[in-house]
N, C-alpha and C positions, 0 to 999 in steps of 0.2 A: 112526452115525459122529458125528453132531452131538452126541448125548448123551455119547459117550465124551470128546469134546473138552471139553464143558462140565464133565464130571466131573473131568477132568485139571486144568482151571483152578481148579475149586472146591477140589481137593486142596491147592493151593498157597495157599489162604486168600484168593483173589480172587473177587469176584463177576464175572459176565460183563461188566457195565458198567465196573467199575473196571479190569479187564484191558484192555479196549479203550482206555480213557483212557491207561493206562500204555503200551500199544503205540504210540499216537499220539505220546506224548512221546518215546519211544525213537527212533521213526522221524524225528521232528523234529530230535533231537540228532544222529543219524547224518547227516541231510541237511545240517545246519549245518556239521558237520565236513567233509563232502565239498565244500561251497561254499567254506569257508575254504581247504582244501587246493588246490582248483582255482583260486581267484581271488587267493590270496595273492601269487603271483609277479606277477600283473597289477597288484595294488595297489602292489607294490614299484617297478614300472616306470612306473606312471601319472604320477608327478611329472615324469618325463623326456619325456613325450609332446610338450609344447609346446617346451621347450628344444631337443630333438633335431630337431624340425621346422625350427626357425630355424637351427640349426647345420648341418644337412644342406644347406639352401639355400645357406649361406655356403661350405661345402666345394665345392659345385658351381662357385663363382666363383674358387676358388684357381687361379692360373696353372699350366697343365700344362707338361710338359717342352718341348713345341714352342714355346709362348709365351715361356718363359724364354730359349730358344735364340734366338728372333727378337730379343728385347731385347738379348741379348749381342752379336748381330751388327749392331745398329744403329750408325750412324756417329757420332752426337753425343748429348750429354745432352738436347738439345732434342727429339730423336726419342723418347727414353725418356719424357720428360715428356708428349709428345703422345700416346704410346701409353697412358699411365696416365690421361690425361684422358678416354679413351674408356671408362673403367670407373668407374662411379658411386661406389664406395667410396673411390677415390683422387682423383677429379676435384675434390672440394670442398677437398682439402688441397693439391694440387699448385700451384695458383695463389695460395694464401694464404701458404705457407711455403717456405723453401728445401727442396730435394729430400729430404735425410735427415731433416729435421725433419718433413716431410710424411709420410714413411714411419713415423716413430716415432708420430706423431699417429694414423695409421691403426691401428697395432698397439694403442695405448692405448685407442682407441675399441672395438676388438674385445674387450679385457679388460673394459672398462666394460659392454659388452653382456652378456658372460658373467656378470658379477656381478649384473646386473639380472634375468636369466632363470634363473639356477642354481636347482636344487631346494633345498629347505630344508636338507637335510643337508650340502650342498656350499657353500651361500651364504657362511658365515663364512670359508671358505678363499678363495673368489674375491673377497670384499670385501677381505681382507688383501692379496691380490695387487695391488690397486690402489696399495698403498704403494710399489711398485717405481718408480713414476713420480716421486714425491717424492724418493726416494733417488737416482734417476738425475739429477734436476735439481740436487740439492745437490752431487753429485759433479761435474757439469758446471760449476757455478759455481766449485768449488775448482780444477778444472783450468784454467778460463778465466782466473782471477785469477793463477795461477802463470805462465801463458803471456802475461800482460799484454794480454789482449784487451780491447777497449772494450765498453761496455754493449751496443751494437747487435750486435757479433759474438758476445757471450755469449748474448744473447737468442735468437739463431738456433740455439743448442745445446739450448734448453729445450723440453720437451714440454708442450703446453698442456693437461695433465691432472693430476689429483692434488689432494689436500686443500690443498696450498700454491699452487695455480694462481693464486689472486688475490693472493698475497704475493710474486710473483716480482720486482716492482720493489724490494721491501725487501731481497731477497737480492742483487740486483745492486748495491745501495749498499754492501755489505760489501767492505772492502778487505783485510781479514786474516781468518784463521781465527777469531780472537777476536771480530771484528765479526760474523761469520756465526753464531757461537754465540749472540750477543746477539740477532741478527735472528730466530733460530729459537726464542727463549725462549717457553715455553708448549707446545712440542712435544717429543716424546721424543728427537728428533734433536739437540737442544741438549745434553742430558746425554750422549748417545753420543759426540759430538765432544769434549765437555769431558773425558770420561774418557780419551779417546785422545790428548788434547793433549800430555801429558808425553812420550809416546813420539814423537810427531811433532816436538816441539821438539828431541828428542835426535837423531833420524835424518834429519829434514827431508825425509821421503818421503811424498808424498800417499797412497801405497798404504796407509799405516798408517790414515789416516782413512777411506779408501774401504772397506777390509776391515772396519773396525769397523761401518760402516753395513751392509755385506753380511751380516755375522754376525748383527746384530740382526734383520734382515729374515728370513733363512733359518731361524734358530732358532725364531722365532715361527711361520713358515709351516709348518715341520715339526710343531710342537706343535699348531697349529690344525687341520691336516689329519689328525691321528692318530686320529680317530674310528673306531671299529670297528663302526659301526652295521650295515653290510652289505657285500656284495662291492664295491659301487660306491665307497663311501668308502675301503675298504681299497685298491682299485686306484688311486684318485687319490693316496692317501698314498704308495703304492709308487712311482708315477711321479715325484712331486715329490721324494721321498727319493733316488731314483736319480739325478735331475738334480743334486742337491746332492753326492752321492758322486762323480759324474763330474767336476763342477767342481773338487772337491778333488784328485782324481787328476791332472787336467790341471795344476793349480798346482804340485803336488809334482814331477811329471815335468819341468816347465820349470825348476824350482828346482834339481833335481839335475843337469840338463843344464848348468846354470851353476855347478855345484859349490858350492851354498849349503848351509850347515849348519842344524841344527834351529832354533836361535834366530833365524836369518834367515828361515826359512820359516813358522814357527808363527803370526806375526801375520796372515798372509794366507790361512790355512786356516779354513774354516767349522767351528767347534768341534764342533757336534752333527751327526754324520753319520747316515746311515740304516742301511745294513748295515755300514758301516765305523765301528766304535765308536772312542772316544777312544784306547784303547790301540793299536788297529791303525793309526790315523792317525799316532800317535807313532812307531810302528815304521817306517812309511814315511819319516817326516821324519828319523829318526835313521840311515837307511841310509847306509853309508859312500860309496857311489857309485851310478851308474846301474844297474850289474849287480845289486847287492844289493837295490836298490829293485825292480827287475823280478822278482826272486825272491820278495820279500815280496808283491808284487801277485799273482803266480801262485798263492800260497797263500790268496788272499782270494776273496770271492764274484765278483770281476771278473777273475779270472785267465784264464778261457777267452777273454775279449775281447782280452787282451794277448798271450798266448803265441804265437799264430799269426803275429804280426807282428814278433816279436823278430829273426828272420833278416833281414827287410827293414831294421829299424832298425840292426842291426849293419853292414849293407852301406852304408847312407846316413848313419847317425848323425843322423838327423832325427826328432824326436819327432812330426812331423806325421803319421806313419803311425799312431801311437797315438791322436792327436786324431781322426783320421778314423774309426778303428775304434770309438772311444767314441761319436762322433756317430751312426754307423750303428746301434750298439746302442740308443741312445736312440730313434731313429726306429723301429726294429723293435719296440721295447717299446710305443710309442704305437700302432703298427699292430696289434699283438697284442691290446691292450686294446680297440681298436676292434672287432676280430673277436669277442672273447670276450664283450663286453657291448654288442652292437649296439642294444639297447633301453634300456640304462642309461647309464653314464658314458662308454662307448666313443666315441661320436661327439664328445663334448666334448673328451676328451683327444686324439683323433685330429685334430680341427680345430685345437686349440691348437698342436700340434706342426707341422702343415702350414703354419699361418699364420706361425709364427716362422721357419720355413725360407724361406718366400716373402719375408718382409721382409729376412732376411739376404742372400738372393740378389739382391734388388733393390738393396740397399745396395752389394754387391760390384760390380754392373753400373754403378750411378750413379757410384761412386768411380772406376771404370776409364775413365769417359768425361770425366773432368776432366783438364786438363793434357795431357801427351803421350799420344798414342794407344797403346792396348794392343791387340795382335792378339786377335781374338775367340777364337782357339784357346786362348790363355792365360787369358782370362776364363772360358771354359767349364771349365777345369781347376780354377779356384778355387771354382766353384759347389758347393753342398751337394747 
């Protein structure tokens, strides 16, 4: 038997020694392939190990429905503040800032954490997300100046985060839009506002300037998150893109409810959508009335979200039913990503969504505790 095997090897031009060497190499290659196939998924998720551990710990601290209900049922704003003082993530802000500024600071700190711990493939996107605080602050200054608020009142609207955090005094000194453009010189926001200035001078509507800033931010965010490196980057991009599409649909729905025409809506829509391309957004904005708009939306990727709520809208004539349906869709999408990618981007997206909802609910509760008392039953109806 041994001689026949040796003969067979020799017939192929190999010596027994060279055949053994070749066999070892082949087995090594096969072993390497098996290792790569086995461990490649683990290598893909390895960069998420530490971020997800941090994020899952934070998810555990998100207020549950019972806690939010207790806050809604509190008697005064001081009770709400005392409750928040019992939670480390809020305590350091509640005594330092007015309540809404404290909540914004907490959310900004959350995004700052995500930018610091995000895996390499996601980090550029999360770094760019930090720009939202600079944009929010610029918009707050614009609104405050138009409302004739003093510097102290204006300062209470600003979030203590962002690249411009140390230039807030300079922004507060601006008395006009032109002054603000000068104060922002050396930043991209100066050019954005300057380009939008002619339209603002014509219509005298701050939304013109605010929309210009939002367009600049979201167009860059969509482009930055558009990496197709793997399922994790694709899912993050789809989540961000869907948020942009939903924001556009909400704006157009409100505009059509107010019978606004294309030229009146266009400045306030984010030009680069995700699934809603430019031509589709144009079709929405050119709709003659609400009914034709709803028909156009029905034929889009978001039609299934809207169609079931048309009867309720027809009965109430309130676009709130669509807003709530779109918000629910966004929450469900985040939850689905959480479930589909539990060892990848899922926990990060899930946490972002849960945290944003928590802050929105806390703001609703805080505002309801100012001035005249609002029944807790009404507050609960406003919660997300």
